[in-house]
Structure formats: structure tokens, C-alpha cells
C-alpha positions in Angstrom: -3.4 -10.4 16.2 -5.9 -11.8 13.9 -7.3 -14.1 16.3 -7.3 -11.2 18.7 -9.8 -9.4 16.5 -11.7 -11.9 16.1 -12.2 -12.8 19.5 -13.4 -9.1 20.0 -9.9 -7.7 21.8 -9.7 -4.2 20.5 -6.5 -3.2 18.3 -3.9 -0.8 19.6 -5.5 -1.0 23.6 -5.9 -4.8 23.8 -3.6 -5.6 21.3 -0.6 -3.6 20.8 0.5 -4.1 17.8 3.1 -1.7 15.7 1.4 -2.1 12.4 -1.6 -0.2 10.6 -4.6 -1.5 10.4 -4.8 -3.1 6.7 -2.5 -6.0 7.7 -4.1 -6.7 11.0 -7.7 -7.2 9.2 -6.4 -9.2 6.8 -4.6 -11.7 9.3 -8.2 -11.8 10.8 -9.8 -12.4 7.7 -7.9 -15.0 6.9 -8.0 -16.6 10.0 -11.9 -16.4 9.3 -12.0 -18.1 6.0 -10.0 -21.0 6.4 -8.9 -21.1 9.8 -5.2 -20.2 8.7 -2.7 -18.3 6.6 -3.9 -18.9 2.7 -5.5 -15.8 2.3 -2.7 -13.7 3.5 -0.3 -15.9 1.6 -2.1 -15.5 -1.5 -2.3 -11.9 -0.9 1.4 -11.7 -0.2 2.5 -13.7 -3.6 -0.3 -11.5 -5.5 1.6 -8.3 -4.1 5.7 -10.1 -4.7 4.6 -10.7 -7.9 2.9 -6.6 -8.7 6.0 -5.0 -9.9 6.4 -7.2 -13.1 3.3 -5.6 -13.8 5.4 -2.4 -15.0 7.0 -4.4 -17.8 3.4 -5.3 -19.1 2.5 -1.9 -18.5 5.8 -0.9 -20.5 4.9 -3.2 -23.4 1.6 -1.5 -23.5 2.6 1.7 -24.1 5.5 1.6 -25.8 6.1 -1.3 -27.8 9.6 -1.3 -27.4 11.4 -4.6 -26.1 14.1 -2.5 -24.9 12.0 -0.8 -22.2 9.5 -3.3 -21.6 12.8 -5.9 -20.3 14.2 -3.3 -18.3 10.9 -2.7 -17.0 10.2 -6.0 -16.2 14.3 -6.8 -15.1 14.0 -3.8 -12.6 10.1 -5.0 -11.5 12.0 -8.4 -10.8 15.0 -6.8 -8.6 11.9 -4.8 -6.8 10.2 -7.9 -6.3 13.5 -10.2 -5.3 14.2 -7.6 -3.0 10.9 -6.5 -1.2 10.8 -10.6 -0.8 14.3 -11.1 0.5 13.4 -8.0 3.1 10.3 -9.5 4.1 10.5 -12.2 7.1 8.0 -14.8 6.1 4.1 -12.9 5.8 5.4 -9.4 5.9 3.5 -6.2 6.5 6.2 -5.1 4.0 4.7 -6.9 0.9 1.6 -5.7 1.1 1.5 -2.5 -0.1 3.6 -3.4 -2.8 0.6 -3.4 -5.2 -1.2 -0.8 -4.8 2.3 1.4 -5.1 2.8 -0.5 -8.4 -0.7 0.7 -9.3 0.0 4.2 -8.5 3.2 4.3 -10.5 1.3 3.2 -13.5 -1.4 6.0 -12.9 1.1 8.3 -13.1 1.5 7.9 -17.0 -2.3 8.5 -17.2 -3.2 12.1 -18.4 -4.1 14.6 -14.8 -8.0 13.9 -14.5 -10.5 13.5 -11.2 -10.4 9.9 -12.1 -6.5 10.3 -12.0 -6.3 11.9 -9.0 -9.0 9.6 -6.9 -7.3 6.5 -8.1 -4.0 8.1 -6.8 -6.0 8.6 -3.5 -7.2 4.8 -3.5 -3.6 3.6 -3.9 -2.1 5.7 -1.3 -4.8 4.7 1.4 -4.6 1.6 0.1 -0.8 1.6 0.5 -0.8 3.5 3.9 -3.4 1.2 5.6 -1.1 -1.4 5.4 2.1 -0.1 5.9 2.9 3.8 6.2 6.9 4.0 4.9 4.7 3.2 1.4 4.8 6.8 1.5 8.1 8.0 0.6 8.2 5.6 -3.0 4.8 7.1 -3.7 6.3 10.9 -2.4 9.6 10.2 -4.5 7.4 8.8 -7.6 5.7 11.7 -8.1 8.3 14.0 -7.8 10.3 12.2 -10.4 7.0 12.3 -12.8 6.2 15.7 -11.9 7.1 18.0 -14.8 6.0 21.2 -12.8 5.0 21.8 -8.8 0.9 22.2 -10.4 1.4 18.5 -11.8 2.3 17.1 -8.2 -0.4 19.0 -6.3 -2.9 17.1 -8.7 -0.1 13.9 -8.6 0.7 13.4 -5.3 -0.5 16.5 -2.6 -4.5 16.0 -3.2 -4.6 12.6 -3.0 -2.8 12.4 -0.1 -5.0 14.6 1.5 -8.0 12.6 0.5 -6.3 9.3 1.3 -5.7 11.1 4.7 -9.2 11.5 4.8 -9.8 9.0 3.9 -7.6 7.0 6.4 -9.2 9.2 9.5 -12.7 7.9 8.8 -12.3 4.5 8.8 -10.2 4.9 12.0 -13.6 6.4 13.0 -15.8 3.9 11.4 -13.9 0.7 13.0 -13.8 2.6 16.4 -10.1 2.7 16.0 -9.4 5.9 16.1 -8.5 7.0 19.8 -7.0 4.3 20.7 -4.7 4.7 17.2 -4.1 8.6 18.4 -3.3 7.3 22.3 -1.1 4.0 21.4 -0.1 3.4 18.1 0.9 6.9 17.1 3.3 8.0 20.3 4.8 4.3 20.0 5.4 4.7 16.1 6.9 8.6 16.7 7.8 8.3 20.7 
């Protein structure tokens, strides 16, 4: 798909792929940069290791050894499980970093910055693989003490991310083909 993009083919009508645009553009960028998959593999490794950030975050916030170890173990298990279920360079890995950053950001006090960062992380995760929205939703449900908090942690950022996703598809001239080919193929 990346080579097709570099050769001027249009995503979803000229190249049918059951993946969101982010992973396809990453493949094209990797091919363009070095003629191979070095960039994709580097981003893949970064995403695979990103759940370990939870351990560093817990240490920074709590300075408690047991909680830090548990966060590292949980992050490590998540990374190993994700890598095990991904075949080769798989798009299933590319959303781990933004989801991890989203979860870490849930611990911040609610502010405009928090909402905008959460919107960025949601867009980033979904741009690479839509099912990550489920983990983001569950994280927000678990971290929200009230429905109002849930609105600021998930609903508003998701709406903003959806708007950015729509604008990105428009900007890249992908919206008609995305709506006509991709969505029916995903939900058909």
C-alpha cells in the first residue's frame, strides 16, 4: 500500500486496504525515506516499548516501589501480549504509544490542555487503528469519578478528534473514498 501511495495511487479506491490512513502513510514515508521498512520498524519498537512508560510515570507520581513494579509488570505484559498478537509489522502495534500517553494524561487535572492532549492522543490512536478507541473508552470510564469528568476525559476529546479526523480526510482528498469503500467494508 505504501508503494502504491508513492506511485500516485489513491487510497481505498485505487488501493483497497482495511486499515486507517495513518499506517498506510507511515508505510509510504518509510519507503520514501530509505526504500524499506526502517522507519516503520523503529516506530513499531517505540510503540511496543511504550507501555513501560507507565512504570516511569507511576514512579514520578508516587515514588512507591511496589506500585512502580506493578506498573512496569503490567506495561511489560501489555507490550509482550501486543507484540505476540501482532504479525510482523502490524498496525495493531502503532496505537500503543498514543493510548499509553492518553492513560498517563488521565492523571492530570482537567483543563483545556488535558482535553486537547486527550483529543490528540485519541486522533493519533484511531488514525492508526480504530479499535484502540475501545481501550481509551474503558480507561476513561475507569478513571472518571463523575459523568461530568467522563465528558471532559472522553466525550469532548473524542468529538474533537473526530473533527480532526474528518478534516484530515478532507485535506488528503480521502473522504469520499473512505466513506464509499472503507466504511462499508468495515461495517458491511
